[in-house]
C-alpha positions in Angstrom: -41.7 -35.3 55.8 -39.0 -32.9 56.7 -36.3 -35.3 55.4 -38.2 -35.9 52.2 -38.6 -32.1 51.6 -34.9 -31.6 52.3 -34.0 -34.4 49.8 -36.1 -32.7 47.2 -34.5 -29.4 47.8 -31.1 -30.9 47.7 -31.9 -32.7 44.4 -33.2 -29.4 42.8 -30.1 -27.6 44.0 -27.8 -30.3 42.6 -29.5 -30.1 39.2 -29.1 -26.3 39.2 -25.5 -26.6 40.1 -24.9 -29.1 37.4 -26.5 -26.8 34.8 -24.4 -23.8 36.0 -21.2 -25.9 36.0 -22.0 -27.1 32.6 -22.3 -23.6 31.4 -19.1 -22.5 33.1 -17.1 -25.5 31.8 -18.2 -24.5 28.3 -17.2 -20.9 29.1 -20.5 -19.5 27.9 -23.7 -18.3 29.5 -26.7 -16.4 28.4 -30.1 -16.9 26.7 -29.8 -18.2 23.1 -32.2 -17.0 20.5 -32.8 -18.2 17.0 -30.7 -20.7 15.2 -29.6 -20.3 11.5 -27.4 -21.6 8.8 -25.4 -19.9 6.1 -23.2 -21.6 3.5 -22.7 -24.6 5.8 -22.1 -22.3 8.9 -24.6 -23.1 11.7 -25.0 -20.4 14.3 -27.1 -19.3 17.3 -28.2 -15.7 17.9 -27.8 -14.0 21.3 -29.5 -10.6 21.7 -29.9 -7.8 24.2 -26.5 -8.5 25.8 -27.5 -12.0 26.7 -24.2 -13.6 25.7 -21.3 -13.7 28.1 -18.1 -15.6 27.8 -16.2 -16.1 31.1 -12.5 -15.9 31.2 -10.2 -16.5 34.2 -10.4 -12.9 35.2 -12.9 -11.2 32.9 -16.2 -11.8 31.2 -16.6 -10.7 27.6 -20.0 -9.1 27.0 -20.3 -8.5 23.3 -24.0 -7.4 23.1 -25.9 -8.8 20.1 -23.9 -11.7 18.7 -24.0 -14.7 16.4 -22.2 -17.7 17.9 -21.0 -20.2 15.2 -21.7 -23.7 16.5 -20.6 -25.9 13.6 -19.5 -26.0 10.0 -19.4 -28.6 7.3 -17.1 -28.1 4.3 -13.4 -27.5 3.3 -13.4 -23.8 2.9 -15.0 -21.7 5.6 -15.5 -18.1 4.7 -17.0 -16.2 7.5 -19.2 -13.3 6.3 -19.5 -9.8 7.6 -22.7 -10.7 9.5 -24.8 -13.7 10.4 -28.5 -13.4 10.9 -28.2 -9.7 10.9 -25.5 -9.6 13.6 -22.3 -7.9 12.8 -20.5 -9.4 15.8 -19.6 -13.0 15.5 -18.1 -15.6 17.8 -16.5 -18.9 16.7 -17.8 -21.3 19.3 -16.0 -24.1 21.1 -15.5 -27.1 18.8 -17.2 -25.4 15.9 -14.6 -26.5 13.3 -13.6 -30.0 12.3 -10.7 -31.5 10.5 -12.6 -31.2 7.2 -11.7 -27.5 7.0 -8.6 -26.7 4.8 -9.1 -22.9 4.3 -10.4 -20.7 7.1 -11.1 -17.0 6.3 -12.0 -14.9 9.4 -13.8 -11.6 8.7 -13.3 -8.5 10.8 -16.7 -9.1 12.3 -15.4 -12.0 14.2 -14.6 -10.7 17.7 -13.9 -13.8 19.8 -12.6 -17.3 19.5 -14.0 -19.5 22.3 -11.7 -22.0 24.0 -10.9 -24.8 21.5 -12.8 -23.0 18.8 -10.5 -24.5 16.1 -9.0 -27.2 18.3 -10.3 -30.0 16.0 -9.5 -28.3 12.7 -6.1 -29.8 12.6 -5.9 -29.9 8.8 -6.2 -26.2 8.1 -3.6 -25.2 5.5 -4.5 -21.6 4.9 -5.6 -19.1 7.6 -6.7 -15.6 6.8 -7.6 -13.0 9.5 -9.0 -10.0 7.6 -7.6 -6.5 7.6 -8.9 -4.4 10.4 -9.7 -7.3 12.7 -9.4 -7.1 16.5 -9.8 -10.6 17.7 -9.8 -12.1 21.2 -8.2 -15.5 21.2 -9.0 -17.6 24.3 -6.8 -20.4 23.6 -6.9 -24.2 23.1 -6.1 -27.4 24.9 -7.7 -29.9 27.2 -7.3 -27.7 30.2 -8.7 -24.6 28.6 -7.8 -21.7 30.9 -4.7 -23.4 32.4 -3.3 -24.4 29.0 -0.1 -22.9 27.5 -1.4 -23.4 24.0 -3.0 -20.8 21.9 -6.1 -20.8 19.7 -4.1 -22.0 16.7 -1.6 -24.2 18.4 -3.0 -27.5 17.0 -3.2 -26.5 13.3 -0.4 -28.9 12.3 -0.7 -28.5 8.5 -0.6 -24.8 8.3 1.2 -23.5 5.2 0.3 -19.8 5.1 -1.1 -17.3 7.5 -2.4 -13.8 6.7 -2.6 -11.7 9.8 -4.6 -8.6 9.0 -5.4 -7.3 12.5 -4.5 -7.2 16.1 -4.8 -10.2 18.3 -5.7 -10.2 22.0 -5.6 -13.1 24.6 -5.7 -13.8 28.3 -2.4 -14.2 30.0 -0.9 -14.0 33.5 2.4 -14.9 35.1 1.7 -18.6 35.0 -0.6 -19.4 32.1 -0.9 -17.8 28.8 -2.7 -18.6 25.6 -0.8 -16.7 22.9 -2.5 -17.4 19.6 0.2 -19.4 17.9 2.3 -20.4 20.9 3.7 -23.9 20.8 2.3 -24.5 17.3 3.6 -28.0 16.4 3.3 -27.8 12.6 4.5 -30.5 10.3 6.3 -27.9 8.3 7.0 -24.2 8.7 4.5 -21.7 7.3 4.8 -18.4 5.6 3.4 -15.4 7.5 2.1 -12.2 5.9 1.4 -9.3 8.2 -1.3 -7.0 6.8 -0.9 -3.2 6.5 -3.3 -2.5 9.4 -1.5 -4.5 12.0 0.0 -2.2 14.7 1.1 -4.7 17.4 1.9 -8.4 17.8 1.2 -9.7 21.3 3.6 -11.3 23.7 4.7 -14.8 22.7 2.3 -14.7 19.7 4.5 -16.9 17.5 6.8 -18.2 20.2 7.7 -21.8 20.7 9.3 -24.1 23.2 12.9 -25.2 22.6 11.9 -28.7 21.6 9.5 -27.6 18.9 10.9 -27.0 15.4 10.7 -23.5 13.8 7.1 -22.6 12.9 7.8 -19.7 10.5 9.8 -19.9 7.2 9.3 -16.4 6.0 7.6 -13.1 6.9 6.1 -10.5 4.6 5.7 -7.3 6.5 3.3 -4.8 4.8 2.8 -2.1 7.5 4.6 1.2 6.8 5.4 1.5 10.5 6.8 -1.7 12.1 4.3 -3.2 14.5 5.3 -3.2 18.1 6.0 -6.6 19.5 5.4 -8.0 22.9 8.0 -10.0 24.9 9.2 -13.0 22.9 6.6 -12.4 20.2 8.9 -14.4 17.8 10.7 -16.4 20.4 12.5 -19.3 18.8 11.9 -18.2 15.3 15.1 -18.4 13.3 16.4 -14.8 12.8 17.9 -15.6 9.4 14.5 -16.3 7.7 13.7 -13.9 4.9 11.7 -10.9 6.0 10.1 -9.3 2.9 9.6 -5.5 3.0 9.3 -2.5 0.7 12.2 -0.2 -0.2 10.3 2.5 1.6 10.1 0.5 4.9 13.3 -1.4 5.0 15.3 1.2 7.1 12.4 1.4 9.6 12.3 -2.4 10.1 16.1 -2.9 10.3 16.3 -0.1 12.9 13.2 -0.9 15.0 14.0 -2.5 18.3 11.5 -5.3 17.9 12.6 -6.2 14.3 16.4 -5.5 14.1 17.2 -9.0 15.3 16.1 -10.4 11.9 19.2 -10.5 9.7 17.8 -11.3 6.2 15.7 -8.4 4.9 14.6 -8.8 1.3 12.9 -6.3 -1.0 9.5 -7.8 -1.9 8.6 -7.4 -5.5 4.9 -6.8 -5.0 5.3 -4.4 -2.1 7.9 -2.5 -4.0 5.7 -2.2 -7.1 2.8 -0.8 -5.1 4.9 1.8 -3.4 6.8 2.6 -6.6 3.7 3.2 -8.6 2.4 5.6 -5.9 5.8 7.4 -5.8 5.7 7.9 -9.6 2.3 9.5 -9.4 3.5 11.7 -6.5 6.6 12.7 -8.6 4.4 13.6 -11.6 2.3 15.9 -9.4 -1.4 16.8 -9.4 -1.7 18.0 -13.0 1.0 16.5 -15.1 1.3 17.5 -18.8 0.7 15.0 -21.5 4.4 14.6 -22.0 4.9 13.9 -18.3 2.0 11.4 -18.3 3.7 9.7 -21.2 6.9 9.3 -19.2 4.9 8.0 -16.2 3.0 5.5 -18.3 6.3 4.2 -19.8 7.9 3.7 -16.4 4.8 2.2 -14.9 5.0 -0.5 -17.5 8.7 -1.1 -16.8 7.9 -1.3 -13.0 5.1 -3.8 -13.6 7.3 -5.9 -15.7 10.1 -6.0 -13.1 10.9 -9.4 -11.7 12.6 -8.4 -8.5 12.4 -5.6 -5.8 15.8 -4.3 -6.9 14.6 -4.0 -10.5 11.6 -2.1 -9.3 13.8 0.4 -7.4 16.1 0.8 -10.4 13.2 1.6 -12.7 11.6 3.9 -10.1 14.8 5.9 -9.8 15.1 6.2 -13.5 11.4 7.1 -13.8 11.7 9.9 -11.2 14.8 11.3 -13.1 12.9 11.1 -16.4 9.9 12.9 -15.0 12.1 15.7 -13.6 13.9 16.0 -17.0 10.5 16.1 -18.8 9.2 18.7 -16.4 12.3 20.8 -17.1 11.8 20.4 -20.8 8.1 21.4 -20.6 9.1 24.5 -18.6 11.9 25.4 -21.0 9.6 25.1 -24.1 7.0 27.2 -22.4 9.6 29.9 -21.8 10.8 29.8 -25.4 7.2 30.1 -26.7 6.6 33.0 -24.3 9.7 34.8 -25.6 8.8 34.2 -29.2 5.4 35.6 -28.5 3.0 36.2 -31.4 5.8 37.5 -33.7 4.9 36.8 -37.4 8.5 36.7 -38.3 9.6 33.4 -40.0 13.0 34.0 -38.6 11.8 34.1 -35.1 9.6 31.0 -35.7 12.6 29.2 -37.1 14.7 30.2 -34.1 12.0 29.0 -31.7 11.7 25.7 -33.5 15.4 25.2 -33.5 15.8 25.7 -29.8 12.8 23.6 -28.9 14.4 20.8 -30.8 17.6 21.4 -28.9 15.6 21.2 -25.6 13.9 18.0 -26.6 17.3 16.4 -27.5 18.8 17.3 -24.1 19.7 14.4 -21.9 20.3 16.2 -18.6 18.5 19.0 -16.7 21.7 21.1 -17.1 21.6 20.7 -20.9 17.9 21.7 -20.9 18.7 24.8 -18.8 21.6 25.8 -21.2 19.4 25.3 -24.3 16.6 27.4 -22.8 18.9 30.2 -21.9 20.7 30.2 -25.2 17.4 29.9 -27.0 15.8 32.9 -25.2 18.9 35.0 -26.1 18.7 33.9 -29.7 15.0 34.8 -29.9 15.7 38.2 -28.4 18.4 38.8 -31.0 16.1 37.5 -33.8 13.3 39.8 -32.7 15.7 42.8 -32.5 17.0 42.0 -35.9 13.6 41.7 -37.4 12.5 45.0 -35.8 15.6 46.6 -37.3 14.7 45.2 -40.7 11.1 46.3 -40.4 12.3 49.9 -39.5 14.9 50.0 -42.3 12.3 48.9 -44.9 9.9 51.5 -43.6 12.5 54.2 -44.1 13.3 53.0 -47.6 9.6 53.1 -48.4 9.4 56.7 -47.3 12.4 57.6 -49.5 10.7 55.9 -52.5 7.5 57.9 -51.9 9.5 61.1 -52.1 11.1 60.1 -55.4 8.5 58.1 -57.4 10.0 56.5 -60.5 10.8 53.2 -62.1 14.4 53.6 -61.1 13.4 54.2 -57.5 11.3 51.1 -57.5 14.3 49.0 -58.7 16.6 50.5 -56.0 13.9 49.9 -53.3 13.5 46.2 -54.3 17.3 45.7 -54.5 18.0 47.1 -51.1 14.9 45.5 -49.5 16.2 42.1 -50.5 19.6 43.1 -49.0 18.0 44.2 -45.8 16.0 40.9 -45.5 19.2 38.9 -46.2 21.2 40.7 -43.6 22.4 38.6 -40.7 23.1 41.4 -38.2 21.8 44.8 -37.3 25.0 46.4 -38.6 24.4 44.8 -42.0 20.8 46.1 -41.9 21.9 49.6 -41.2 24.5 49.6 -44.0 22.0 48.3 -46.5 19.4 50.9 -45.5 21.8 53.8 -45.7 23.1 52.7 -49.1 19.6 52.3 -50.4 18.5 55.7 -49.2 21.6 57.3 -50.6 
């Protein structure tokens, strides 16, 4: 009886050990909840912190989570939530070779070992802006492999990296996300604006593997920090596309200055140039300044190269400053003219406003404004002198009312109005009074 009881206990213990080992080999433990399906994505819900994923040295406890277990289709777009869970895990073996386009939302927090191991035909990979993703690697030996989560995506053509990646590594084994990627052709890499760091060996390769990156488009304003050998083996002469605003930062950054072929990216330059034009115009640009901005925005949008964008931006900035100077000069001329009813003052104002508008440099605008203000002052002084002279003639006529006096008054009034200087006004007045 004792031996039989012992055998039963050993049998139960063996079954329990097999169950535990099965879970450990899968790397996952916990109590699954409901199953669901969304656009071909099958998933299992874990709630109340019942999902754990065991790593070599850590266990990741993500709380309420939806674990993707399988997918059928060519384009896999992972939503912001599954089954009400905003934390998503791509489970081991969830993807197959049918997938061509994989779009990972920022809600995806973890890739289990071999999560995309079988999806060898993925051509386009997008990791959304703002993502922080733990990548636990790939390969038959899981935790002891030197291959990363995406190492087996042999048909990759483009990668958009919009967030920061994390992975387990120690001195002997590491699972850098794209390490040892044995692609059939090199792919283009776009680094999104929110990326702040690229982990150690992320895009590295062994010496016997051909280059995996053919170009890099770097969108961050501040160059991301790079771990040791983040781009090990990547040819340093590949084009690295940047904006005119960030080129100096990248070429001088310790992690990026080894690249030798920096190119101004047309789209990045356009985005920054349009923003710079708006900043140059200021908070409340006049209608004339808005017209200049609109004109140069059209030119920038029509540009076919980063260099052309920069050329039009610089010309636009200069044109905005010139127009601002003209607006200021015209306002000063109008202020100087004031509300004078004199046609002569109005003509003088219009003449100098026309001169300001014809100016092609800020210095020319300044000179036209200064000369115009002086001319307006002289015109107002002359008109005041004429008004005073005519007033004196009028008083003299009142003292001597007669037809002859009226004729003299009209004659000398015309002479005063026709005078081109204060001296001529004075002479005409004195002769008329006499």
